[in-house]
C-alpha positions as CSV (number, residue, x, y, z in Angstrom):
1,X,-28.9,-12.8,-63.9
2,X,-30.3,-14.1,-60.7
3,X,-33.5,-13.0,-58.9
4,X,-32.3,-12.0,-55.4
5,X,-35.8,-12.0,-54.0
6,X,-36.1,-15.8,-54.7
7,X,-33.1,-16.5,-52.4
8,X,-33.5,-13.8,-49.8
9,X,-36.1,-14.1,-47.1
10,X,-38.6,-11.2,-47.2
11,X,-38.1,-8.8,-44.3
12,X,-41.0,-8.3,-41.9
13,X,-43.2,-5.3,-42.6
14,X,-44.3,-2.9,-39.9
15,X,-48.1,-2.5,-39.6
16,X,-47.8,0.6,-37.5
17,X,-45.1,3.2,-37.0
18,X,-42.6,2.8,-34.2
19,X,-43.3,5.1,-31.3
20,X,-41.5,6.2,-28.2
21,X,-39.9,9.6,-27.7
22,X,-36.9,9.5,-25.5
23,X,-36.0,12.7,-23.7
24,X,-32.6,13.3,-22.4
25,X,-31.8,15.6,-19.4
26,X,-30.0,18.8,-20.3
27,X,-30.7,18.3,-24.1
28,X,-33.6,19.9,-25.9
29,X,-36.4,17.7,-27.2
30,X,-38.6,18.8,-30.1
31,X,-40.9,16.2,-31.7
32,X,-42.3,16.5,-35.2
33,X,-45.8,15.0,-35.3
34,X,-48.3,14.1,-38.1
35,X,-51.8,13.1,-37.3
36,X,-54.4,12.2,-39.9
37,X,-58.2,12.2,-39.9
38,X,-60.0,8.9,-40.0
39,X,-60.0,7.7,-43.6
40,X,-58.4,11.0,-44.5
41,X,-61.8,12.7,-44.5
42,X,-61.2,16.5,-45.1
43,X,-63.0,17.9,-42.0
44,X,-60.1,19.5,-40.1
45,X,-59.3,22.9,-41.7
46,X,-62.2,25.0,-40.4
47,X,-62.4,27.9,-38.1
48,X,-64.4,25.9,-35.5
49,X,-61.8,23.0,-35.5
50,X,-58.9,25.4,-35.5
51,X,-60.2,27.2,-32.4
52,X,-61.1,23.9,-30.6
53,X,-57.8,22.2,-31.3
54,X,-55.9,25.3,-30.0
55,X,-58.0,25.2,-26.8
56,X,-57.4,21.5,-26.3
57,X,-53.7,21.9,-26.8
58,X,-53.5,24.8,-24.4
59,X,-55.1,22.7,-21.7
60,X,-53.1,19.5,-22.4
61,X,-49.8,20.9,-21.1
62,X,-48.0,17.6,-20.7
63,X,-46.3,18.6,-24.0
64,X,-46.3,22.1,-25.4
65,X,-47.3,22.7,-29.0
66,X,-45.1,25.0,-30.9
67,X,-45.7,25.7,-34.6
68,X,-48.5,23.8,-36.4
69,X,-50.4,23.6,-39.7
70,X,-53.8,22.1,-40.1
71,X,-54.6,20.7,-43.5
72,X,-58.1,19.4,-44.5
73,X,-57.2,15.8,-43.7
74,X,-54.1,15.9,-41.5
75,X,-52.0,18.1,-39.3
76,X,-48.3,18.7,-38.6
77,X,-47.0,20.1,-35.3
78,X,-43.9,20.5,-33.3
79,X,-44.0,19.8,-29.5
80,X,-41.7,19.8,-26.6
81,X,-42.0,18.4,-23.0
82,X,-44.3,20.5,-20.9
83,X,-45.4,20.8,-17.3
84,X,-46.2,17.1,-16.6
85,X,-44.2,13.9,-16.9
86,X,-46.3,12.1,-19.5
87,X,-45.2,10.0,-22.4
88,X,-45.6,11.6,-25.8
89,X,-47.9,8.8,-27.2
90,X,-50.2,9.1,-24.2
91,X,-50.4,12.9,-24.6
92,X,-51.4,12.5,-28.3
93,X,-54.1,10.0,-27.4
94,X,-55.3,12.4,-24.6
95,X,-55.7,15.5,-26.7
96,X,-57.3,13.6,-29.6
97,X,-59.9,12.2,-27.2
98,X,-60.5,15.6,-25.6
99,X,-61.0,17.2,-29.1
100,X,-63.5,14.5,-30.0
101,X,-65.4,14.8,-26.7
102,X,-65.7,18.6,-27.1
103,X,-66.6,18.6,-30.8
104,X,-70.2,19.3,-31.8
105,X,-70.1,16.8,-34.7
106,X,-69.7,13.3,-33.1
107,X,-69.0,11.7,-36.5
108,X,-65.5,13.2,-36.7
109,X,-62.7,10.9,-35.9
110,X,-59.0,10.7,-35.9
111,X,-56.9,8.0,-37.4
112,X,-55.9,5.7,-34.6
113,X,-52.2,6.0,-35.1
114,X,-49.8,8.9,-35.7
115,X,-46.3,9.5,-37.0
116,X,-43.7,11.2,-34.9
117,X,-40.0,11.8,-35.0
118,X,-37.6,13.4,-32.5
119,X,-35.6,16.1,-34.2
120,X,-31.9,15.3,-34.0
121,X,-29.3,17.9,-33.1
122,X,-28.3,18.1,-36.8
123,X,-31.8,18.7,-38.0
124,X,-33.0,22.3,-37.8
125,X,-36.4,23.2,-36.5
126,X,-36.6,26.1,-39.0
127,X,-35.9,23.9,-42.0
128,X,-38.6,21.4,-41.0
129,X,-41.0,24.3,-40.4
130,X,-40.3,25.8,-43.8
131,X,-41.3,22.4,-45.3
132,X,-44.5,22.1,-43.2
133,X,-45.7,25.7,-43.6
134,X,-45.4,25.3,-47.4
135,X,-47.9,22.3,-47.4
136,X,-51.0,24.4,-48.2
137,X,-49.1,26.0,-51.2
138,X,-48.0,22.6,-52.5
139,X,-51.6,21.4,-52.2
140,X,-53.0,24.4,-54.1
141,X,-54.9,25.7,-51.0
142,X,-53.0,29.0,-50.7
143,X,-50.8,31.2,-52.9
144,X,-48.4,31.8,-50.1
145,X,-47.8,30.1,-46.7
146,X,-48.9,33.2,-44.8
147,X,-52.2,33.2,-46.6
148,X,-53.3,29.9,-45.0
149,X,-55.4,30.7,-42.0
150,X,-55.1,27.3,-40.2
151,X,-51.6,27.5,-38.8
152,X,-50.0,29.1,-35.8
153,X,-47.7,28.8,-32.8
154,X,-48.8,28.3,-29.2
155,X,-45.5,28.1,-27.5
156,X,-42.1,29.2,-28.7
157,X,-39.9,26.1,-28.9
158,X,-36.2,26.7,-28.8
159,X,-33.6,24.5,-30.2
160,X,-30.7,25.3,-27.9
């Protein structure tokens, strides 16, 4: 029996997720995004933060936030291109900075990076949403998805 790792070169490892959301004319674009708090500190799921992040997203209309769930140390959201021509990564950086500037506690911080993926035509927004909205139940924070107060929808995103 041979050890394949001894003869095969080790593949390079990514230090950060690949980014870059490509939009195509005449095709819908919905992006699934995960953003974590710095060092996964559990400060996010509060009424104050929920209200503030909604306000920031409503003003940052380069991309439109659809459904979202805030967890104590991370969030998931779905977004689609909005009213301005701005790259997705720049939009994420912008709203994270706006949130931090407007927050009363200057010690809160976001993780520098984020994870995103463009939904493909064969992936269904509803299926992804069912997984995301169940996060608080899986984490033992709520008995049912609808009991978790830190979720919502700002804009209806259509997969058409």
